[in-house]
Every structure is written in C-alpha cells, then in structure tokens.
GUDOMI-961718 format. One record per atom (N, C-alpha, C): atom name; x, y, z; residue in one letter. Coordinates in Angstrom, 1 decimal, decimal comma, padded with zeros to 4 digits. Layout:
<rs>
(CA; (X; Y; Z); A) ...
</rs>
This chain:
<rs>
(N; (000,8; -001,2; 000,0); X) (CA; (000,0; 000,0; 000,0); X) (C; (000,9; 001,2; 000,0); X) (N; (000,5; 002,3; -000,8); X) (CA; (001,3; 003,5; -000,9); X) (C; (001,3; 004,2; 000,4); X) (N; (002,4; 005,1; 000,6); X) (CA; (002,4; 005,9; 001,7); X) (C; (001,3; 006,9; 001,8); X) (N; (000,8; 007,3; 000,6); X) (CA; (-000,4; 008,2; 000,5); X) (C; (-001,6; 007,6; 001,1); X) (N; (-001,8; 006,3; 000,8); X) (CA; (-003,0; 005,6; 001,3); X) (C; (-002,9; 005,4; 002,8); X) (N; (-001,7; 005,1; 003,3); X) (CA; (-001,5; 005,0; 004,7); X) (C; (-001,7; 006,3; 005,4); X) (N; (-001,3; 007,4; 004,8); X) (CA; (-001,5; 008,7; 005,4); X) (C; (-002,9; 009,1; 005,4); X) (N; (-003,6; 008,8; 004,4); X) (CA; (-005,1; 009,1; 004,3); X) (C; (-005,8; 008,3; 005,4); X) (N; (-005,5; 007,0; 005,5); X) (CA; (-006,1; 006,2; 006,6); X) (C; (-005,8; 006,7; 008,0); X) (N; (-004,6; 007,1; 008,2); X) (CA; (-004,2; 007,6; 009,5); X) (C; (-005,0; 008,9; 009,8); X) (N; (-005,2; 009,8; 008,8); X) (CA; (-006,0; 011,0; 009,0); X) (C; (-007,4; 010,6; 009,3); X) (N; (-008,0; 009,7; 008,6); X) (CA; (-009,4; 009,3; 008,8); X) (C; (-009,6; 008,5; 010,1); X) (N; (-008,6; 007,8; 010,6); X) (CA; (-008,6; 007,1; 011,9); X) (C; (-008,7; 008,1; 013,0); X) (N; (-007,8; 009,1; 012,9); X) (CA; (-007,8; 010,2; 013,9); X) (C; (-009,2; 010,9; 014,0); X) (N; (-009,7; 011,2; 012,8); X) (CA; (-011,0; 011,9; 012,7); X) (C; (-012,1; 011,0; 013,3); X) (N; (-012,1; 009,7; 013,0); X) (CA; (-013,1; 008,8; 013,5); X) (C; (-013,1; 008,7; 015,0); X) (N; (-011,9; 008,5; 015,5); X) (CA; (-011,7; 008,4; 017,0); X) (C; (-012,2; 009,7; 017,7); X) (N; (-011,9; 010,9; 017,1); X) (CA; (-012,5; 012,1; 017,6); X) (C; (-014,0; 012,2; 017,5); X) (N; (-014,5; 011,7; 016,4); X) (CA; (-016,0; 011,7; 016,1); X) (C; (-016,7; 010,8; 017,1); X) (N; (-016,1; 009,7; 017,5); X) (CA; (-016,7; 008,8; 018,5); X) (C; (-016,4; 009,3; 019,9); X) (N; (-015,8; 010,4; 020,1); X) (CA; (-015,5; 011,0; 021,4); X) (C; (-014,6; 010,0; 022,3); X) (N; (-013,7; 009,4; 021,6); X) (CA; (-012,8; 008,5; 022,3); X) (C; (-011,5; 009,2; 022,6); X) (N; (-010,8; 008,7; 023,6); X) (CA; (-009,4; 009,2; 023,9); X) (C; (-008,5; 009,1; 022,7); X) (N; (-007,7; 010,1; 022,4); X) (CA; (-006,8; 010,0; 021,3); X) (C; (-005,9; 008,8; 021,4); X) (N; (-005,6; 008,2; 020,3); X) (CA; (-004,6; 007,1; 020,3); X) (C; (-003,2; 007,6; 020,5); X) (N; (-002,4; 006,7; 021,1); X) (CA; (-001,0; 007,0; 021,1); X) (C; (-000,4; 006,8; 019,8); X) (N; (000,8; 007,3; 019,6); X) (CA; (001,5; 007,1; 018,3); X) (C; (001,7; 005,6; 018,0); X) (N; (002,1; 004,9; 019,0); X) (CA; (002,3; 003,5; 018,8); X) (C; (001,0; 002,8; 018,4); X) (N; (-000,1; 003,1; 019,1); X) (CA; (-001,4; 002,5; 018,8); X) (C; (-001,8; 002,8; 017,4); X) (N; (-001,7; 004,0; 017,0); X) (CA; (-002,2; 004,4; 015,7); X) (C; (-001,3; 003,8; 014,6); X) (N; (000,0; 003,6; 014,9); X) (CA; (000,9; 003,0; 013,9); X) (C; (000,5; 001,5; 013,7); X) (N; (000,2; 000,8; 014,8); X) (CA; (-000,2; -000,6; 014,8); X) (C; (-001,5; -000,8; 014,0); X) (N; (-002,4; 000,1; 014,2); X) (CA; (-003,7; 000,0; 013,5); X) (C; (-003,6; 000,3; 012,0); X) (N; (-002,7; 001,3; 011,7); X) (CA; (-002,4; 001,6; 010,3); X) (C; (-001,7; 000,4; 009,6); X) (N; (-000,8; -000,2; 010,3); X) (CA; (-000,1; -001,4; 009,8); X) (C; (-001,1; -002,5; 009,5); X) (N; (-002,1; -002,7; 010,5); X) (CA; (-003,1; -003,7; 010,3); X) (C; (-004,0; -003,4; 009,1); X) (N; (-004,3; -002,1; 008,9); X) (CA; (-005,1; -001,7; 007,8); X) (C; (-004,4; -002,0; 006,5); X) (N; (-003,1; -001,7; 006,4); X) (CA; (-002,3; -001,9; 005,2); X) (C; (-002,2; -003,4; 004,9); X) (N; (-002,0; -004,2; 005,9); X) (CA; (-002,0; -005,7; 005,7); X) (C; (-003,3; -006,2; 005,3); X) (N; (-004,4; -005,7; 005,8); X) (CA; (-005,7; -006,1; 005,5); X) (C; (-006,0; -005,8; 004,0); X) (N; (-005,7; -004,6; 003,6); X) (CA; (-005,9; -004,3; 002,2); X) (C; (-005,1; -005,2; 001,2); X) (N; (-003,9; -005,5; 001,6); X) (CA; (-003,1; -006,4; 000,7); X) (C; (-003,7; -007,8; 000,7); X) (N; (-004,1; -008,3; 001,8); X) (CA; (-004,7; -009,7; 001,9); X) (C; (-006,0; -009,7; 001,2); X) (N; (-006,7; -008,6; 001,3); X) (CA; (-008,1; -008,6; 000,7); X) (C; (-008,1; -008,8; -000,8); X) (N; (-007,0; -008,6; -001,4); X) (CA; (-007,0; -008,8; -002,9); X) (C; (-007,1; -010,3; -003,2); X) (N; (-006,8; -011,2; -002,3); X) (CA; (-006,8; -012,6; -002,6); X) (C; (-007,7; -013,4; -001,6); X) (N; (-008,0; -012,8; -000,4); X) (CA; (-008,9; -013,4; 000,5); X) (C; (-010,0; -012,4; 000,9); X) (N; (-011,3; -012,9; 000,8); X) (CA; (-012,4; -012,0; 001,1); X) (C; (-012,5; -011,7; 002,6); X) (N; (-011,8; -010,8; 003,1); X) (CA; (-011,8; -010,4; 004,5); X) (C; (-012,9; -009,5; 004,8); X) (N; (-013,1; -008,5; 003,9); X) (CA; (-014,1; -007,4; 004,2); X) (C; (-014,5; -006,7; 002,9); X) (N; (-015,7; -006,2; 002,8); X) (CA; (-016,1; -005,4; 001,7); X) (C; (-016,0; -003,9; 002,0); X) (N; (-015,6; -003,6; 003,3); X) (CA; (-015,4; -002,2; 003,7); X) (C; (-013,9; -002,0; 003,8); X) (N; (-013,3; -001,3; 002,8); X) (CA; (-011,9; -001,2; 002,7); X) (C; (-011,4; 000,2; 002,5); X) (N; (-012,2; 001,1; 002,0); X) (CA; (-011,8; 002,5; 001,8); X) (C; (-011,5; 003,2; 003,1); X) (N; (-010,5; 004,1; 003,1); X) (CA; (-010,0; 004,6; 004,4); X) (C; (-011,0; 005,2; 005,3); X) (N; (-011,9; 006,0; 004,8); X) (CA; (-012,9; 006,7; 005,7); X) (C; (-013,9; 005,7; 006,3); X) (N; (-014,4; 004,8; 005,5); X) (CA; (-015,4; 003,9; 006,0); X) (C; (-014,8; 002,8; 006,9); X) (N; (-013,6; 002,4; 006,5); X) (CA; (-012,9; 001,4; 007,3); X) (C; (-012,5; 002,0; 008,7); X) (N; (-012,1; 003,2; 008,7); X) (CA; (-011,7; 003,9; 010,0); X) (C; (-012,9; 004,0; 010,9); X) (N; (-014,0; 004,3; 010,3); X) (CA; (-015,2; 004,5; 011,2); X) (C; (-015,9; 003,2; 011,5); X) (N; (-016,2; 002,4; 010,5); X) (CA; (-017,0; 001,2; 010,7); X) (C; (-016,2; 000,0; 011,3); X) (N; (-014,9; -000,1; 011,0); X) (CA; (-014,2; -001,2; 011,6); X) (C; (-013,4; -000,8; 012,9); X) (N; (-012,6; 000,2; 012,7); X) (CA; (-011,6; 000,5; 013,8); X) (C; (-012,3; 001,3; 014,9); X) (N; (-012,9; 002,5; 014,6); X) (CA; (-013,5; 003,3; 015,7); X) (C; (-014,6; 002,5; 016,4); X) (N; (-015,4; 001,8; 015,7); X) (CA; (-016,5; 001,0; 016,3); X) (C; (-015,9; 000,0; 017,3); X) (N; (-014,8; -000,7; 016,9); X) (CA; (-014,2; -001,7; 017,7); X) (C; (-013,6; -001,0; 019,0); X) (N; (-013,0; 000,1; 018,8); X) (CA; (-012,4; 000,9; 019,9); X) (C; (-013,5; 001,4; 020,9); X) (N; (-014,6; 001,8; 020,3); X) (CA; (-015,8; 002,2; 021,1); X) (C; (-016,3; 001,0; 022,0); X) (N; (-016,4; -000,2; 021,4); X) (CA; (-016,8; -001,3; 022,1); X) (C; (-015,9; -001,7; 023,3); X) (N; (-014,6; -001,4; 023,2); X) (CA; (-013,6; -001,8; 024,2); X) (C; (-014,0; -001,2; 025,5); X) (N; (-014,7; -000,1; 025,6); X) (CA; (-015,0; 000,6; 026,9); X) (C; (-015,9; -000,3; 027,7); X) (N; (-016,6; -001,3; 027,1); X) (CA; (-017,5; -002,1; 027,8); X) (C; (-016,9; -003,4; 028,3); X) (N; (-015,6; -003,5; 028,2); X) (CA; (-014,8; -004,7; 028,6); X) (C; (-014,1; -004,4; 030,0); X) (N; (-014,5; -003,4; 030,6); X) (CA; (-013,8; -003,0; 031,9); X) (C; (-013,9; -004,1; 032,9); X) (N; (-012,8; -004,5; 033,5); X) (CA; (-012,8; -005,5; 034,5); X) (C; (-012,4; -006,9; 034,0); X) (N; (-012,5; -007,1; 032,7); X) (CA; (-012,1; -008,4; 032,1); X) (C; (-010,6; -008,6; 032,0); X) (N; (-010,2; -009,8; 032,1); X) (CA; (-008,8; -010,1; 031,9); X) (C; (-008,6; -010,9; 030,6); X) (N; (-009,6; -011,6; 030,2); X) (CA; (-009,5; -012,4; 028,9); X) (C; (-010,8; -012,1; 028,1); X) (N; (-010,5; -012,1; 026,8); X) (CA; (-011,6; -011,8; 025,8); X) (C; (-011,5; -012,8; 024,7); X) (N; (-012,6; -013,4; 024,3); X) (CA; (-012,7; -014,2; 023,1); X) (C; (-013,6; -013,5; 022,1); X) (N; (-013,0; -013,3; 020,9); X) (CA; (-013,7; -012,7; 019,8); X) (C; (-014,2; -013,8; 018,9); X) (N; (-015,5; -014,0; 018,8); X) (CA; (-016,1; -015,1; 018,1); X) (C; (-016,3; -014,7; 016,6); X) (N; (-015,7; -015,5; 015,7); X) (CA; (-015,8; -015,2; 014,3); X) (C; (-015,0; -013,9; 013,9); X) (N; (-013,8; -013,8; 014,3); X) (CA; (-013,0; -012,6; 014,2); X) (C; (-012,8; -012,0; 012,8); X) (N; (-012,8; -012,9; 011,8); X) (CA; (-012,7; -012,4; 010,4); X) (C; (-011,4; -011,7; 010,1); X) (N; (-011,5; -010,4; 009,8); X) (CA; (-010,4; -009,6; 009,5); X) (C; (-009,7; -009,0; 010,8); X) (N; (-010,3; -009,4; 012,0); X) (CA; (-009,7; -009,0; 013,2); X) (C; (-010,5; -007,9; 014,0); X) (N; (-011,8; -007,8; 013,7); X) (CA; (-012,6; -006,8; 014,4); X) (C; (-013,7; -007,5; 015,3); X) (N; (-013,8; -007,1; 016,6); X) (CA; (-013,0; -006,0; 017,2); X) (C; (-011,7; -006,5; 017,9); X) (N; (-011,3; -007,7; 017,7); X) (CA; (-010,2; -008,3; 018,5); X) (C; (-008,9; -007,5; 018,4); X) (N; (-008,4; -007,2; 017,2); X) (CA; (-007,1; -006,5; 017,1); X) (C; (-007,1; -005,1; 017,6); X) (N; (-008,1; -004,2; 017,3); X) (CA; (-008,2; -002,9; 017,9); X) (C; (-008,2; -003,0; 019,5); X) (N; (-009,0; -004,0; 020,0); X) (CA; (-009,0; -004,1; 021,5); X) (C; (-007,7; -004,5; 022,0); X) (N; (-007,0; -005,5; 021,3); X) (CA; (-005,7; -005,9; 021,8); X) (C; (-004,6; -004,8; 021,7); X) (N; (-004,8; -003,9; 020,7); X) (CA; (-003,8; -002,8; 020,6); X) (C; (-004,1; -001,8; 021,7); X) (N; (-005,4; -001,5; 022,0); X) (CA; (-005,8; -000,5; 022,9); X) (C; (-005,6; -000,9; 024,4); X) (N; (-005,7; -002,2; 024,6); X) (CA; (-005,7; -002,7; 026,0); X) (C; (-004,6; -003,9; 026,1); X) (N; (-003,3; -003,5; 026,2); X) (CA; (-002,3; -004,6; 026,3); X) (C; (-002,4; -005,4; 027,5); X) (N; (-003,1; -005,0; 028,5); X) (CA; (-003,3; -005,8; 029,8); X) (C; (-004,2; -006,9; 029,6); X) (N; (-005,1; -006,9; 028,5); X) (CA; (-006,0; -008,0; 028,2); X) (C; (-005,3; -009,1; 027,4); X) (N; (-005,8; -010,3; 027,6); X) (CA; (-005,4; -011,4; 026,7); X) (C; (-006,6; -011,6; 025,8); X) (N; (-006,3; -011,4; 024,5); X) (CA; (-007,4; -011,4; 023,5); X) (C; (-007,2; -012,6; 022,6); X) (N; (-008,2; -013,4; 022,4); X) (CA; (-008,2; -014,6; 021,6); X) (C; (-009,2; -014,4; 020,4); X) (N; (-008,7; -014,6; 019,2); X) (CA; (-009,5; -014,5; 018,0); X) (C; (-009,9; -015,9; 017,6); X) (N; (-011,2; -016,2; 017,6); X) (CA; (-011,7; -017,5; 017,2); X) (C; (-012,2; -017,4; 015,8); X) (N; (-011,5; -018,1; 014,9); X) (CA; (-011,9; -018,0; 013,5); X) (C; (-011,8; -019,4; 012,8); X) (N; (-012,9; -019,9; 012,3); X) (CA; (-013,0; -021,2; 011,7); X) (C; (-012,4; -021,3; 010,3); X) (N; (-012,5; -020,2; 009,5); X) (CA; (-012,0; -020,1; 008,2); X) (C; (-010,4; -020,1; 008,2); X) (N; (-009,8; -021,1; 007,5); X) (CA; (-008,4; -021,3; 007,5); X) (C; (-007,6; -020,1; 007,0); X) (N; (-008,1; -019,5; 005,9); X) (CA; (-007,4; -018,4; 005,3); X) (C; (-007,5; -017,1; 006,1); X) (N; (-008,7; -016,9; 006,7); X) (CA; (-008,8; -015,7; 007,6); X) (C; (-008,0; -015,9; 008,8); X) (N; (-007,9; -017,2; 009,3); X) (CA; (-007,1; -017,5; 010,5); X) (C; (-005,6; -017,2; 010,2); X) (N; (-005,2; -017,6; 009,0); X) (CA; (-003,8; -017,3; 008,7); X) (C; (-003,5; -015,8; 008,6); X) (N; (-004,4; -015,1; 008,1); X) (CA; (-004,3; -013,6; 008,1); X) (C; (-004,2; -013,1; 009,5); X) (N; (-005,0; -013,5; 010,4); X) (CA; (-005,0; -013,1; 011,8); X) (C; (-003,6; -013,4; 012,4); X) (N; (-003,1; -014,6; 012,2); X) (CA; (-001,8; -014,9; 012,8); X) (C; (-000,7; -014,1; 012,2); X) (N; (-000,7; -013,8; 010,9); X) (CA; (000,3; -012,9; 010,4); X) (C; (000,1; -011,5; 011,0); X) (N; (-001,1; -011,0; 011,1); X) (CA; (-001,3; -009,7; 011,7); X) (C; (-000,8; -009,6; 013,1); X) (N; (-001,1; -010,6; 013,9); X) (CA; (-000,6; -010,6; 015,3); X) (C; (000,9; -010,6; 015,3); X) (N; (001,5; -011,3; 014,4); X) (CA; (003,0; -011,3; 014,3); X) (C; (003,6; -010,0; 013,9); X) (N; (003,0; -009,4; 012,8); X) (CA; (003,5; -008,2; 012,3); X) (C; (003,3; -007,0; 013,2); X) (N; (002,2; -007,0; 014,0); X) (CA; (001,9; -005,9; 014,9); X) (C; (002,6; -006,1; 016,3); X) (N; (003,3; -007,3; 016,4); X) (CA; (004,0; -007,6; 017,7); X) (C; (003,0; -007,4; 018,9); X) (N; (002,0; -008,3; 018,9); X) (CA; (001,0; -008,2; 019,9); X) (C; (001,1; -009,5; 020,8); X) (N; (001,9; -009,4; 021,9); X) (CA; (002,0; -010,6; 022,7); X) (C; (000,7; -011,0; 023,5); X) (N; (-000,2; -010,1; 023,5); X) (CA; (-001,5; -010,4; 024,2); X) (C; (-002,6; -010,9; 023,3); X) (N; (-002,2; -011,3; 022,1); X) (CA; (-003,2; -011,7; 021,0); X) (C; (-002,8; -013,0; 020,5); X) (N; (-003,8; -013,9; 020,4); X) (CA; (-003,6; -015,2; 019,9); X) (C; (-004,8; -015,6; 019,0); X) (N; (-004,6; -016,6; 018,1); X) (CA; (-005,6; -017,0; 017,2); X) (C; (-005,8; -018,5; 017,3); X) (N; (-007,1; -018,9; 017,4); X) (CA; (-007,5; -020,3; 017,4); X) (C; (-008,4; -020,6; 016,2); X) (N; (-008,0; -021,6; 015,5); X) (CA; (-008,7; -022,0; 014,3); X) (C; (-009,7; -023,1; 014,6); X) (N; (-010,9; -022,7; 014,9); X) (CA; (-011,9; -023,7; 015,3); X) (C; (-013,3; -023,1; 015,2); X) (N; (-014,3; -024,0; 015,1); X) (CA; (-015,7; -023,5; 015,1); X) (C; (-016,1; -023,3; 016,6); X) (N; (-017,1; -022,4; 016,8); X) (CA; (-017,5; -022,1; 018,1); X) (C; (-018,1; -023,4; 018,8); X) (N; (-018,8; -024,2; 018,0); X) (CA; (-019,4; -025,4; 018,6); X) (C; (-018,4; -026,4; 019,1); X) (N; (-017,1; -026,3; 018,6); X) (CA; (-016,1; -027,2; 019,0); X) (C; (-015,1; -026,6; 020,0); X) (N; (-015,4; -025,4; 020,5); X) (CA; (-014,4; -024,7; 021,3); X) (C; (-015,0; -024,5; 022,7); X) (N; (-014,1; -024,7; 023,7); X) (CA; (-014,5; -024,4; 025,1); X) (C; (-014,3; -023,0; 025,5); X) (N; (-015,4; -022,2; 025,5); X) (CA; (-015,3; -020,8; 025,7); X) (C; (-015,6; -020,3; 027,1); X) (N; (-015,8; -021,2; 028,0); X) (CA; (-016,4; -020,9; 029,3); X) (C; (-015,4; -020,2; 030,2); X) (N; (-014,1; -020,3; 029,9); X) (CA; (-013,1; -019,7; 030,8); X) (C; (-012,8; -018,2; 030,5); X) (N; (-013,4; -017,7; 029,5); X) (CA; (-013,2; -016,3; 029,1); X) (C; (-014,1; -015,3; 029,9); X) (N; (-013,6; -014,2; 030,3); X) (CA; (-014,4; -013,2; 031,0); X) (C; (-015,4; -012,6; 030,1); X) (N; (-015,0; -012,2; 028,9); X) (CA; (-015,9; -011,5; 028,0); X) (C; (-015,8; -012,2; 026,6); X) (N; (-017,0; -012,2; 026,0); X) (CA; (-017,0; -012,7; 024,6); X) (C; (-017,5; -011,5; 023,7); X) (N; (-016,9; -011,4; 022,6); X) (CA; (-017,3; -010,4; 021,6); X) (C; (-017,7; -011,0; 020,3); X) (N; (-018,5; -010,4; 019,6); X) (CA; (-018,9; -010,9; 018,3); X) (C; (-019,4; -009,7; 017,4); X) (N; (-019,0; -009,8; 016,1); X) (CA; (-019,3; -008,7; 015,2); X) (C; (-019,4; -009,3; 013,8); X) (N; (-020,6; -009,2; 013,2); X) (CA; (-020,8; -009,7; 011,9); X) (C; (-020,5; -011,2; 011,8); X) (N; (-021,0; -012,0; 012,8); X) (CA; (-020,8; -013,4; 012,8); X) (C; (-021,8; -014,1; 011,9); X) (N; (-021,3; -015,0; 011,0); X) (CA; (-022,1; -015,7; 010,1); X) (C; (-023,1; -016,6; 011,0); X) (N; (-024,3; -016,6; 010,6); X) (CA; (-025,3; -017,4; 011,3); X) (C; (-025,4; -017,0; 012,8); X) (N; (-025,1; -015,8; 013,1); X) (CA; (-025,2; -015,3; 014,5); X) (C; (-026,6; -015,4; 015,1); X) (N; (-027,6; -015,2; 014,3); X) (CA; (-029,0; -015,2; 014,8); X) (C; (-029,3; -016,6; 015,3); X) (N; (-028,7; -017,7; 014,7); X) (CA; (-029,0; -019,0; 015,1); X) (C; (-028,1; -019,6; 016,1); X) (N; (-026,8; -019,0; 016,1); X) (CA; (-025,8; -019,6; 017,0); X) (C; (-025,8; -018,9; 018,4); X) (N; (-026,1; -017,6; 018,4); X) (CA; (-025,9; -016,8; 019,6); X) (C; (-026,9; -017,1; 020,7); X) (N; (-028,2; -017,4; 020,4); X) (CA; (-029,1; -017,7; 021,6); X) (C; (-028,5; -018,8; 022,5); X) (N; (-027,9; -019,8; 022,0); X) (CA; (-027,4; -020,9; 022,9); X) (C; (-026,2; -020,3; 023,7); X) (N; (-025,4; -019,4; 023,1); X) (CA; (-024,3; -018,8; 023,8); X) (C; (-024,8; -018,0; 025,0); X) (N; (-025,8; -017,2; 024,7); X) (CA; (-026,4; -016,3; 025,8); X) (C; (-026,9; -017,1; 026,9); X) (N; (-027,6; -018,2; 026,6); X) (CA; (-028,3; -019,0; 027,6); X) (C; (-027,2; -019,8; 028,5); X) (N; (-026,0; -019,9; 027,9); X) (CA; (-025,0; -020,7; 028,6); X) (C; (-023,9; -019,8; 029,2); X) (N; (-024,1; -018,5; 029,2); X) (CA; (-023,1; -017,6; 029,9); X) (C; (-023,0; -018,0; 031,3); X) (N; (-021,8; -018,0; 031,9); X) (CA; (-021,7; -018,2; 033,3); X) (C; (-021,9; -016,9; 034,1); X) (N; (-021,8; -017,0; 035,4); X) (CA; (-022,2; -015,9; 036,2); X) (C; (-021,2; -014,7; 036,0); X) (N; (-020,0; -015,0; 035,6); X) (CA; (-019,0; -013,9; 035,5); X) (C; (-018,7; -013,5; 034,1); X) (N; (-019,5; -014,0; 033,1); X) (CA; (-019,3; -013,7; 031,7); X) (C; (-020,3; -012,7; 031,2); X) (N; (-019,9; -012,0; 030,1); X) (CA; (-020,8; -011,2; 029,3); X) (C; (-020,5; -011,4; 027,8); X) (N; (-021,5; -011,2; 027,0); X) (CA; (-021,4; -011,2; 025,6); X) (C; (-021,6; -009,8; 025,1); X) (N; (-020,6; -009,2; 024,4); X) (CA; (-020,6; -007,9; 023,8); X) (C; (-020,8; -008,0; 022,3); X) (N; (-022,0; -007,6; 021,9); X) (CA; (-022,4; -007,9; 020,5); X) (C; (-022,5; -006,6; 019,7); X) (N; (-021,8; -006,5; 018,6); X) (CA; (-021,9; -005,3; 017,7); X) (C; (-022,9; -005,7; 016,6); X) (N; (-024,0; -005,0; 016,5); X) (CA; (-025,0; -005,4; 015,6); X) (C; (-026,1; -004,3; 015,3); X) (N; (-027,1; -004,7; 014,6); X) (CA; (-028,3; -003,8; 014,4); X) (C; (-029,4; -004,2; 015,4); X) (N; (-030,5; -003,4; 015,4); X) (CA; (-031,6; -003,6; 016,4); X) (C; (-032,4; -004,9; 016,1); X) (N; (-032,4; -005,3; 014,8); X) (CA; (-033,2; -006,5; 014,5); X) (C; (-032,6; -007,7; 015,2); X) (N; (-031,3; -007,8; 015,1); X) (CA; (-030,7; -009,0; 015,8); X) (C; (-030,8; -009,0; 017,3); X) (N; (-030,7; -007,8; 017,9); X) (CA; (-031,0; -007,7; 019,3); X) (C; (-032,4; -008,1; 019,7); X) (N; (-033,4; -007,7; 018,9); X) (CA; (-034,7; -008,1; 019,2); X) (C; (-034,9; -009,6; 019,0); X) (N; (-034,3; -010,2; 018,0); X) (CA; (-034,5; -011,6; 017,8); X) (C; (-033,8; -012,4; 018,9); X) (N; (-032,7; -011,9; 019,4); X) (CA; (-032,0; -012,6; 020,5); X) (C; (-032,8; -012,5; 021,7); X) (N; (-033,4; -011,3; 022,0); X) (CA; (-034,2; -011,1; 023,1); X) (C; (-035,4; -012,1; 023,1); X) (N; (-036,0; -012,4; 021,9); X) (CA; (-037,1; -013,3; 021,8); X) (C; (-036,7; -014,8; 022,0); X) (N; (-035,5; -015,1; 021,3); X) (CA; (-035,2; -016,5; 021,2); X) (C; (-034,3; -017,0; 022,3); X) (N; (-033,6; -016,2; 023,0); X) (CA; (-032,8; -016,6; 024,1); X) (C; (-033,5; -016,3; 025,4); X) (N; (-033,1; -017,0; 026,5); X) (CA; (-033,6; -016,8; 027,8); X) (C; (-032,8; -015,6; 028,4); X) (N; (-033,2; -014,4; 028,0); X) (CA; (-032,4; -013,2; 028,4); X) (C; (-033,1; -012,6; 029,6); X) (N; (-032,3; -012,5; 030,7); X) (CA; (-032,7; -011,9; 031,9); X) (C; (-032,3; -010,4; 032,0); X) (N; (-031,1; -010,1; 031,4); X) (CA; (-030,7; -008,8; 031,5); X) (C; (-029,8; -008,5; 030,3); X) (N; (-030,0; -007,4; 029,7); X) (CA; (-029,0; -006,9; 028,7); X) (C; (-029,2; -005,4; 028,6); X) (N; (-028,1; -004,8; 028,1); X) (CA; (-028,0; -003,3; 027,9); X) (C; (-027,7; -003,0; 026,5); X) (N; (-028,2; -001,9; 026,0); X) (CA; (-027,9; -001,5; 024,6); X) (C; (-027,4; -000,1; 024,6); X) (N; (-026,3; 000,1; 023,8); X) (CA; (-025,7; 001,4; 023,6); X) (C; (-025,6; 001,7; 022,1); X) (N; (-026,0; 002,9; 021,8); X) (CA; (-025,9; 003,3; 020,4); X) (C; (-024,5; 003,6; 020,0); X) (N; (-024,1; 003,2; 018,8); X) (CA; (-022,7; 003,5; 018,4); X) (C; (-022,7; 004,8; 017,7); X) (N; (-021,8; 005,7; 018,1); X) (CA; (-021,7; 007,0; 017,5); X) (C; (-021,6; 007,0; 016,0); X) (N; (-022,0; 008,1; 015,4); X) (CA; (-021,9; 008,3; 013,9); X) (C; (-022,6; 007,2; 013,1); X) (N; (-023,7; 006,6; 013,7); X) (CA; (-024,4; 005,5; 013,1); X) (C; (-025,9; 005,7; 013,4); X) (N; (-026,7; 005,4; 012,4); X) (CA; (-028,2; 005,6; 012,6); X) (C; (-028,8; 004,4; 013,3); X) (N; (-028,1; 003,2; 013,2); X) (CA; (-028,7; 002,0; 013,8); X) (C; (-027,8; 001,0; 014,4); X) (N; (-026,5; 001,2; 014,3); X) (CA; (-025,5; 000,2; 014,9); X) (C; (-025,6; 000,3; 016,4); X) (N; (-025,5; -000,8; 017,0); X) (CA; (-025,6; -000,9; 018,5); X) (C; (-024,5; -001,8; 019,1); X) (N; (-024,1; -001,5; 020,3); X) (CA; (-023,4; -002,5; 021,1); X) (C; (-024,4; -003,0; 022,2); X) (N; (-024,7; -004,3; 022,1); X) (CA; (-025,6; -004,9; 023,0); X) (C; (-024,8; -005,8; 024,0); X) (N; (-025,1; -005,7; 025,2); X) (CA; (-024,3; -006,5; 026,2); X) (C; (-025,3; -007,4; 027,0); X) (N; (-025,0; -008,7; 026,8); X) (CA; (-025,8; -009,7; 027,4); X) (C; (-025,1; -010,4; 028,6); X) (N; (-025,8; -010,6; 029,7); X) (CA; (-025,3; -011,1; 030,9); X) (C; (-025,9; -012,5; 031,2); X) (N; (-025,4; -013,1; 032,2); X) (CA; (-025,9; -014,4; 032,7); X) (C; (-027,3; -014,3; 033,0); X) (N; (-028,1; -015,4; 032,6); X) (CA; (-029,5; -015,5; 033,0); X) (C; (-029,7; -015,6; 034,5); X) (N; (-028,7; -016,4; 035,1); X) (CA; (-028,9; -016,6; 036,5); X) (C; (-028,7; -015,4; 037,4); X) (N; (-027,7; -014,6; 037,0); X) (CA; (-027,4; -013,4; 037,9); X) (C; (-028,1; -012,2; 037,5); X) (N; (-028,3; -012,0; 036,2); X) (CA; (-028,9; -010,7; 035,7); X) (C; (-028,0; -009,5; 036,1); X) (N; (-026,7; -009,7; 036,1); X) (CA; (-025,8; -008,7; 036,5); X) (C; (-025,5; -007,7; 035,3); X) 
</rs>
C-alpha cells in the first residue's frame, strides 16, 4: 500500500476516533492499527476479508467502532472474539488494552492465517488465534465474549447467551433487528444496549448471565 494511502487512513482514523469521542490514540497504537489496515488491504486482494476497505469507511465502521466497544470490557482479563474475520474487534481491542489477553476464534483457515500474520507483524504478545468452530471450542473460561458480523449469528448466539456463566458477558456489535431476535429467542434476563456514535442503527448490546442478571 502506498504511503499516501496510509497517510489518508491515519488521518481518517484520527477523525473517526475524535468523532466517537474516544481518547486519542498514542503514536504506537495508531501505527499498529495503520499497519493492520495496510496488511488487510493487501490480503483482501486474494482473501475476502471485508467489503469495507476504503480509508474513511474502514476507519469509522471497523476501527473506531471496535475501539468504542472496548469501553464495555472493563474488569475483564480475557476476551474471546467469536468469528473474528479480519480482526474486528479483536485487534483494535488488543492494541488499545495490552493488559487484556485477546483470543480471536476463526474457523476459516485463510482468515485465520491472516490473523496470525497480523498478530506477528503488529507484535501483539497479548493476542492469539484459534482456528476452530464455536461449537467445538470451550469458551467458558473467558471473562468477556465479543462478536461482530458473525455468520449465522442469529441461530448460534441464543445458545451462547443461555450458557453464559455468572462472571461472563457477551458484547455484540449489531443492528436492532438482531438484538430483538435474540431477546425473543434466548432466555435473556438482563441486557443493555448502547448506540454506536456516527451511526443511525448500529448498536453495542451487552448480554449477561441469565442466573445473575448482573
């Protein structure tokens, strides 16, 4: 990717972070996210990672949205990102919060390879990749689960919500239709919804254990 494209993305990233009313990124954090964007654009030419690739839209819809969601992970030590794809929200969260251990769960082999290369290139010791399907993975030891644009999320997530342990939460990036469907289909005792800035309908929905309703 050209230096001009990287500079444009960096400018749009700073603007999106400000537009979301987030704390400014450090130079190191911004450089790592720019490197991830550059790597994602290059891989996207041969692997379908994302359809949102232009600097302004990517900065807002991928990166700033992921960083916004990170504020709801307070108190967690471990995070599992279900169906991480191109690395959202897992990689921005790992960059922003080095004290967290972030695991990207991705069943697609090619996307998983991309995530592993990204973690290596960005030198993220708190980030790891697991190539597995959710149904085959033991996710009960993680403090927080995240999910964004998960394939078949409407059919897979109700079972996840119903099986959350007392100390877990699911942080879901989605639209209102999916929130309403999950509210109907899962035994939801407590959840909270937060509007994502600079969006007409995107939400962060937080689901808690049915038993505790915390």
